[in-house]
N, C-alpha and C positions, 0 to 999 in steps of 0.2 A: 510422492508422499502418499498417494492413495494406495498404490501397490505395496510399497516398501513398509509403510507404517500403519496401513489400514485406516487412514484418515478419510473423512468424507470428501475432502477437497484439499488442494495444495494452498500454500500461502498467497500466491498471486491471484488465484481465483477467489479466495476469501477476501483479499483486499478489493478486488473488483466488485464483489457483492456488497461489502460494507461501505465502500467508497474510499478511493485513494486520498481524497481530501481529508477524511477523518483520520486516516493513517498519518498523513502529513502533520495535521494539527496536534495529534497525540504525541508523535515523536518529537516535534518541536518543543512542546511544553515539557516533556520528560527531560530533554537535553538542557533546556533553560534552567530547570530546577537542579539537575544533578551535575552538569558540566563534565560528565563522564564521557570520554571519547567513544565508548561502546554505544552510547545513546545518540550519537551524532546522526543526523538525517542521512539516509542513503541518497546518493546523487540520482539514482533512478527514480526514487519517489519524488524528489524535488523536480526533476524533469517532467514527469507525468503531471504533477500538480500544476506546474507553470504553464504547460500546454493545455490545461483544462481537460485532460484525459483522466477523468475521475472514476472510470469503471462503467458499470451498467447504467447508471443514471445519466451519463453523457453519451453512451453508445460506444465508447472506446476507453480502454485502460490497458491492461496487459493483454487483453483479448478484445476482439471487435464484436459488437452486438448489433443486431438489426432491430 
């Protein structure tokens, strides 16, 4: 994303920064309101949320932080 589109960071790093728990709650709410299959939670986000791997705030998400 950074190289191809010139974005400051890719979507996984952004989710780690803002919190995977936030992504989880936001997507869940969006799907509950719309019931649109496009808004259904990603299994990977559900897995990370369930494991408590919420990104920088927990030290692990899509990346590992010290």
